[in-house]
C-alpha positions in Angstrom: 29.2 -4.2 23.1 27.0 -5.8 20.6 26.4 -9.2 18.9 27.9 -8.1 15.7 31.0 -6.6 17.3 31.5 -10.2 19.2 34.0 -13.0 17.6 32.3 -16.1 17.5 33.4 -19.3 17.3 31.2 -22.7 16.4 33.2 -25.9 17.7 32.0 -28.7 15.2 33.3 -32.0 15.0 33.8 -34.8 12.3 32.3 -37.4 14.6 31.2 -38.2 18.0 34.0 -38.4 20.6 36.5 -36.6 19.3 36.8 -34.3 22.5 35.0 -31.3 20.9 33.5 -30.6 24.4 36.7 -30.6 26.4 38.0 -28.6 23.7 35.1 -25.6 23.0 35.2 -25.2 27.0 38.9 -25.0 27.1 39.4 -22.3 24.0 36.8 -20.2 26.2 38.7 -20.7 29.1 42.0 -19.3 27.9 40.3 -16.7 26.0 39.1 -15.5 29.0 42.9 -15.6 30.7 43.6 -13.6 27.4 41.5 -10.8 28.7 38.5 -11.4 27.3 35.3 -11.3 28.3 33.3 -14.7 27.1 30.2 -16.5 26.5 29.1 -19.9 25.8 26.2 -21.9 23.8 25.2 -25.2 22.4 22.4 -24.6 20.1 21.6 -28.0 20.1 21.9 -29.9 23.2 22.9 -33.8 21.9 24.5 -35.8 25.1 21.3 -35.6 27.1 20.6 -37.1 30.6 17.6 -36.8 32.7 17.5 -35.5 36.1 15.0 -33.8 38.4 12.2 -34.3 35.4 14.0 -32.5 32.9 16.1 -33.8 29.9 19.4 -31.4 29.9 22.8 -31.8 28.3 25.9 -32.2 30.4 28.0 -30.3 28.9 26.1 -26.2 29.1 25.9 -27.4 33.1 29.7 -27.6 33.0 30.8 -24.7 30.9 28.6 -22.7 33.3 30.3 -24.0 36.2 33.7 -23.5 34.6 33.3 -19.9 33.0 31.1 -18.8 36.0 28.4 -18.1 33.8 25.1 -16.5 34.9 23.3 -17.2 31.6 20.1 -19.6 32.2 20.0 -23.2 30.5 17.3 -22.6 28.4 19.7 -19.8 26.5 22.9 -22.1 27.1 20.7 -24.8 25.2 17.8 -23.4 23.1 17.0 -26.9 21.5 17.0 -30.4 23.4 17.9 -32.4 20.2 16.4 -35.1 22.0 14.6 -38.7 20.1 11.3 -37.3 21.2 12.4 -34.0 19.8 13.3 -35.7 16.2 9.9 -37.6 16.4 8.1 -34.5 16.8 9.8 -33.0 14.2 8.8 -35.7 11.7 5.4 -35.3 12.6 5.1 -32.0 11.8 5.1 -30.2 15.4 8.3 -28.2 15.4 8.7 -25.5 13.2 11.8 -24.7 11.7 11.6 -20.7 11.4 10.6 -20.8 15.2 13.5 -22.6 16.2 15.8 -20.4 14.3 14.6 -17.2 15.7 15.0 -19.1 19.2 18.6 -19.6 18.4 19.1 -16.2 17.1 17.4 -14.5 19.9 19.3 -16.4 22.9 22.5 -15.9 21.3 22.3 -12.4 20.7 20.9 -11.8 24.2 24.2 -14.1 25.8 26.4 -12.4 22.8 25.5 -8.3 23.9 28.2 -8.1 26.4 31.0 -10.2 25.6 34.1 -10.2 23.1 34.0 -13.7 22.4 31.3 -16.3 22.2 32.1 -20.3 21.8 29.7 -22.1 20.6 29.6 -26.0 21.0 28.3 -28.2 17.8 26.0 -31.3 18.0 27.8 -33.8 17.7 28.7 -34.1 14.2 28.5 -31.6 11.1 25.2 -32.9 9.7 23.3 -33.0 13.6 20.4 -30.6 12.9 19.7 -30.9 9.1 15.9 -32.2 9.2 15.3 -28.6 11.0 17.9 -26.9 9.3 20.3 -25.7 11.5 23.3 -28.2 10.9 26.6 -26.5 12.1 27.2 -24.9 9.1 23.4 -23.4 9.3 24.1 -22.1 12.4 27.6 -20.5 11.3 25.8 -18.9 8.8 22.7 -17.7 10.9 25.0 -16.2 13.8 27.9 -14.7 11.8 30.6 -17.5 13.0 33.4 -19.2 12.1 33.6 -22.9 12.5 36.5 -24.9 13.7 36.5 -28.5 13.4 38.2 -31.0 15.7 39.0 -34.2 14.5 41.1 -37.6 15.3 43.6 -39.0 12.9 44.3 -42.4 12.8 45.1 -43.0 9.4 45.8 -41.1 6.2 42.4 -41.6 4.5 41.1 -39.3 7.6 42.2 -36.2 5.6 39.2 -36.7 3.7 36.7 -35.8 6.4 38.3 -32.8 7.1 39.0 -31.9 3.2 35.6 -32.6 2.7 34.2 -30.5 5.8 36.0 -27.5 4.5 35.2 -27.3 1.3 31.5 -27.8 2.6 31.9 -24.9 4.9 33.7 -22.7 2.4 35.1 -19.1 3.7 33.4 -19.8 7.5 36.1 -22.4 7.9 38.4 -21.2 10.6 40.6 -24.4 10.8 41.1 -27.9 12.3 42.7 -29.0 15.7 43.5 -32.8 15.5 43.2 -34.3 18.9 44.5 -37.4 20.2 47.2 -37.9 18.2 49.2 -41.3 18.9 53.2 -41.1 18.7 53.0 -43.8 15.2 50.8 -41.6 13.4 52.5 -38.2 14.3 55.3 -37.5 11.7 52.7 -38.7 9.4 50.1 -36.2 10.2 52.7 -33.2 11.1 54.7 -34.0 7.6 52.6 -35.1 5.2 48.9 -34.3 6.1 49.2 -30.7 7.6 51.2 -29.7 4.8 48.9 -30.8 2.2 46.0 -29.0 3.7 47.4 -25.8 4.4 48.5 -25.7 0.8 45.3 -25.7 0.0 43.9 -23.0 2.4 42.5 -25.4 5.3 44.6 -24.2 8.3 45.9 -26.5 11.0 45.8 -24.6 13.9 47.1 -27.4 16.2 47.5 -31.0 17.1 46.9 -32.5 20.4 49.0 -35.7 21.4 47.2 -38.6 22.6 46.5 -38.3 27.0 45.4 -40.8 29.1 43.9 -38.6 31.0 41.7 -37.5 28.6 40.7 -40.7 27.2 38.3 -43.4 28.6 37.3 -43.5 32.1 38.4 -45.8 34.9 37.0 -49.1 35.9 35.6 -47.4 38.8 34.3 -44.4 37.1 32.4 -47.0 34.6 31.2 -48.8 37.7 30.1 -45.5 39.3 28.1 -44.1 36.2 26.4 -47.7 35.4 25.1 -48.4 39.4 26.8 -51.8 39.0 27.6 -54.1 41.9 31.7 -54.7 42.1 31.8 -58.7 42.3 35.8 -58.5 43.1 35.8 -55.8 45.7 39.6 -56.8 46.4 40.8 -56.1 42.7 42.1 -52.6 41.5 39.5 -50.6 39.6 41.7 -47.4 38.6 42.7 -49.3 35.0 41.2 -47.3 32.4 38.4 -48.3 29.4 38.4 -47.1 26.0 36.2 -49.2 24.3 33.9 -51.9 24.8 33.2 -55.4 23.1 30.1 -57.0 23.0 30.5 -61.3 24.3 27.8 -62.9 22.2 29.5 -65.1 20.4 31.4 -68.4 21.1 33.7 -68.8 23.5 36.4 -69.9 20.9 35.7 -66.8 18.6 35.1 -64.6 21.4 39.0 -65.8 22.8 40.0 -64.8 19.4 38.3 -61.7 19.0 38.8 -60.3 22.5 42.8 -61.0 22.3 43.0 -57.9 19.2 41.1 -56.0 21.6 43.0 -53.1 24.1 41.5 -51.0 27.1 38.2 -52.6 27.1 34.8 -53.8 28.6 33.3 -57.1 27.7 29.6 -57.1 27.8 28.0 -59.9 28.2 25.1 -62.0 29.8 25.7 -63.1 33.7 24.9 -66.6 32.6 27.9 -66.7 29.6 30.8 -68.4 31.5 32.1 -69.4 28.1 32.6 -65.6 27.1 33.6 -65.0 30.7 36.4 -67.4 30.8 37.5 -66.2 27.3 37.3 -62.5 28.8 39.9 -64.0 31.7 42.3 -65.1 29.1 42.5 -61.9 27.1 45.3 -59.3 28.0 43.4 -56.0 27.2 40.4 -56.9 28.8 39.9 -54.4 31.7 36.6 -55.7 33.1 34.0 -57.4 32.5 30.1 -55.9 32.8 27.7 -58.7 33.2 24.0 -58.1 32.7 20.3 -59.2 33.4 21.3 -59.6 37.1 22.5 -62.9 36.8 25.4 -63.8 39.1 28.8 -65.4 37.9 29.7 -68.8 39.5 32.1 -68.5 42.3 34.9 -70.1 40.1 34.7 -67.4 38.1 34.9 -64.8 40.3 37.9 -66.7 42.1 39.6 -66.4 38.8 39.0 -63.0 38.4 40.3 -62.1 41.6 43.3 -63.8 40.9 43.7 -61.8 37.2 42.8 -58.8 39.0 39.8 -58.4 36.6 37.0 -56.4 38.0 33.9 -58.1 37.3 30.9 -55.5 37.2 26.9 -57.0 37.7 24.1 -54.4 36.6 20.5 -55.6 36.0 19.7 -53.8 32.9 19.6 -56.3 29.9 22.7 -56.5 27.5 21.0 -53.7 25.2 20.7 -51.4 27.7 23.9 -51.6 29.1 25.3 -51.2 25.9 23.9 -48.3 25.3 24.9 -46.8 28.7 28.3 -48.1 28.8 28.6 -46.3 25.0 27.5 -43.1 26.6 29.5 -43.2 29.5 32.6 -44.1 27.1 31.9 -41.3 24.3 31.3 -38.3 27.6 34.5 -39.8 28.6 35.8 -37.5 31.8 34.5 -34.6 29.7 32.2 -33.3 32.4 35.2 -33.0 34.7 36.9 -29.8 35.6 39.8 -31.2 35.8 40.2 -33.0 32.0 39.2 -28.8 30.5 42.3 -27.6 32.6 44.1 -30.5 31.0 42.9 -29.7 27.6 43.2 -26.2 28.2 47.3 -26.9 28.9 47.6 -28.7 25.9 45.9 -26.0 23.3 47.6 -23.1 25.2 51.1 -24.9 23.8 49.2 -25.7 20.3 47.1 -23.1 19.2 47.7 -19.4 18.8 44.7 -18.1 20.9 44.7 -14.6 20.2 44.9 -15.0 16.5 42.1 -17.2 16.4 39.8 -14.7 18.7 41.4 -11.8 17.3 42.2 -10.5 20.6 45.4 -8.4 21.7 48.7 -10.6 22.3 50.3 -8.3 23.9 
């Protein structure tokens, strides 16, 4: 088999945090279960972490584990799309033609002996524009189809899907909607999906909101941050899906925090006013205190009574914000059980055989 005979789907997204990684790997897993030989590639590594002296994207590592791939990391991720890389591009030290050649060469090696190649896009459709390797550029380069993953929280979200489909054109395979709440389900299925279908934009499936696929537990967040748990007797199994930065006055903080849900509040360990406000807000799941400043015993005692975990980190607030954001954005994607759960949802809503051109018998 040659790369030209391989069915290639690139999974892209309208924004960060749509569940693209879990969906991409789960689709590849389902194609394998349908009898296809499967390969995976993420041309632009964007979810980067440093390990043993190398900066790598965690997503190809997870794909290699779940799909039992033998490929090397430099094949699965030919471009490490880091801030340093972008700086080098701006300084004229990266050649777009050489980068495209690298992507194409590695793709052809990975696709040579498989029926299906699943490519994962780089964050959002526009990522890679400065080296002429947006997701749209890649589907053209590799003769692929683009599958879009999108959230849907309000009617005007349809604009992003419609614009993406028109931008990609004939190579647009369709859209999968992820993390759909019960309150938005009817609008999506009865109004939005028929509207898009009538205009030739295929709605391939919709995945309901699932607690096991969203956010992280407080315990997981603590582990990822390397935090000290100041309230060891409280439950850390509650889930965090967003964060709020406590930088305003106490009264303003209380008003803001009362409107949030399933949130971690990040603030300085010396901001007792913010800490007190967080203890009064039912939607706050934990406090992340920065700068290594330990709060008063009164705050710790009240938090223990309210069953609210307090996590203490040594880093300054800006660094803590970036780290919490990265943890919440990645969520539980890097766990095999998340991909398994996503595969269950996809198997019940997406015609896998039709998507990949497989024998449905």
